[in-house]
N, C-alpha and C positions, 0 to 999 in steps of 0.2 A: 231123235224123233221130234217133229214139231207138234206141240200140243194145241197151239192156237195160231191161226193165220188169218190175215185179211188181205184182200186184193181189190184195189180200186175203191176202197170203202169211202163213201162220201155222205155228208148230211148238209143239206141246204135249208135255210130258213128264209124264204123269199129270196132276196138278192144276196143274203149273207151266206158265204161258204164257210160254215163252222168247221167242217172236216172235209178235206178235198183229196180224193184219189190216194188214200193211204195204203201202201203195201207194207205188211208187218208180219214178222215171224217170231214166235216165242217158243223156244225149245223146252221140252219137259224137264222139270227139275231146276230150272233157272230162276234166279231172282232178278227181275227186270224193273228198272225204274223208268217212269215216264215223266219227263220234266218239260218246262217251258214257261214263258212269261204269262201273266194274266191274259185271258182271252185267246190263248193259243189253241184251244179246242180239246184240252185234255179230258174234261168231264163229259163233254159231248161224245168223245170217242169211247170212253168207258161205258156210257149209256148205250152206244151201238153194240159194244161187245156183250153187255149183260142183257140186252133185249128190252131195255126200258125206253129206247128211242129207235124208231124204224129208220132204216137206211134209205137215202135217196138213190144210191147206186152202189154197186160193188157187192162183195160177199164176205161172210165170216165162216171160217171152218174151225171146228173144235173136235179134237180126237178123230180126225179123218172124216167127220160128217159136216155137211153144209147146214149150218144152223141160222142162216141169214134171216129166215122168216119164223124162227122158233120163238114163242113167247118166253118171257123172263122166267116163269116158274118151271118151265121144262128145261131151260138151261141150268137152273139150279139142280134139278134131278139128274141132269147129265154130268154134273160134277163141278159146277161153278159155284162160288160164293163170293159176295162182295159187300163192302161197307160203303156207305154214302158219304159224300163230302159234308153234308149236314146230317147229324145223327138221326137215326130212324129206330127208336126204341118205343116200348109201351110203358109210359111213365107210371101208370096205375098198377102195373104188375111188379112183382119183386124181381130183383136181379136174376135169381135162379129161374124164375118162371119165364123170363125173356129168353134165356138160353134154351130152356126146354121147349118153348114154342118154336124156336128156329129148327129144332130137331124133329118136330111133330110129323113132317112130311115123310120121314123115313119109315118104311114098313118093316115089321118083324121085330122091332125093338120093344122091350118091356119097360115098365116104369122105372125099375131099379137100374137098368142099363142106361136109360135116358138121364136119370139123376146123376149117375157116376160120370157120364160123359160131360154133362153140364158142369159139375163140380171140378173136374179135371181142367176144363177150358178156363174156368174162372181162376183157378190156381195158377195157370200158366201166364195169365195177364196180370196177376197180382191183386185181384179184388175178391177172392173167395170169402174173406171175412165179412163182406158186404152182401152176401148171398140173399139174406132175408130182408134187405132194405128195399124200399120202393125205388124203382129205377129213376123215376122223376125227381127224386131227392138227391141223386148223385150230382157231383160237380160235373161241369162239361167235359173235363178231361177224363173222368171216370166213366162217363157215358160213352166216350170214344173207345175206352178199353172194353166196356161191355159189348159194344158192337163187334169189336175184333174177336172177343170170346164167342159170340154168336156165329161168327164166320168159321173159326177154326174148329168149333165143336162138330161141325158137319163133316169134317175130314175131307174137304174137297180136293179135287185134282188141281184146280186153279183157284187161288185166293186173290181177289182184286181189292186193294186197299186204297181208298180215295182220301188223301190228306189225313192219314191216321194219327199223326203227331200234333195236329192242330189242337190247342188247348191243354196239351200235356206239360207238366212241370219238367225241369231239366232232368231230375232224377228219374222221372217216368220215361223220358226219351231214352235215357241210357238203358233202362229195362226193356224198352221196345226194341232197341237195336239187338239186345241179347235174345229176345224172343224170335226175331226174324232169323237170326243165325241158328237158333234151336230148331226152327221149322224146316230148315234146309234138309232136303232128302225126304221130307214127308209130303210136300206139295210144291207146285209151281206158284210163284208169287209175282204179281204185277203191282207195283207200288207207284202211286201217283203222289208226289211229295214236293213241297216247296223248300223244306229244310235240306239244303245241299249237303250239310254234314251227315245227316242220316242217309242220304242217297249214296254218298261216297263210301260210307262205312258198311253198307248192306248189299249194294247192287253188284251183280256179276257183269251186267251190261246196262247201258242207258240209251234210251231213245228220246230225242229232243223234238218236240213239236213247236212250230211257230207259224202263226197264221193258218192253222188247220192242216199244215203239211209237215212231213218229216224233214227237219233241218239237218240232223246228224244222228248217227248211231255209233256206238263203240264202247270200249271199256271205260271205267271211271277215269283212268289216266288219260286216255285218248280224248275223252270229252272235255276234260279240264284244259287240255292244250289246244282245243279246236278254236281257232280265231273267230269263226262265224258264231259259235255258241257263246264265246266270251262277249262279243258285241251285242248279241240279241238277248242274253239271259244272265250271264254271270257278272255283268257289270264292269268288265275289263276289256281292254283292247290289245 
């Protein structure tokens, strides 16, 4: 079953075609990586998926429903969660309070259940011991992990991670790879990532964007061998 699909999805900024006529299918339960050189349109495409950027043309379908014109907060309620390329946390709230705030929109949960879910999410990303610390005092890498905890705490059907390993230490990247593997079976994951080692270690399939269009799709092995991808992104010929 396809959880997420786009057809002819485009976004133009004046004469700039940031995303152009993208047809894309993401099966439920898959870990998909979205890669490409700087300026390829990855973050704009994610903005179109999450509802933060309106489409110039085309459609977005999630769980069988056309959500092209649905605002971002209703896409979250439908089962999407995403982290930004630049961290989006509340620096004057504690780490625990940030995760609890991400859960607030859910109805029917009591305070004890919210606290437990927040704690579980923080433990999974490895920063539970910092629960009472002000989020603004965290290192940039730990802020990235907090934002991931905010996403997974919602138990979404689709988790979109935009450059999640940016700012992480090598040991934290190893833990992140383990986390993604641990999440397999719980949710579908779309990973936008520059670290090709992380991509090759975690993704079931890879989509390559270049110039706002899909250049190639395939397994990690197929993408590694693709000469067009090598020339455009991987730095080899």
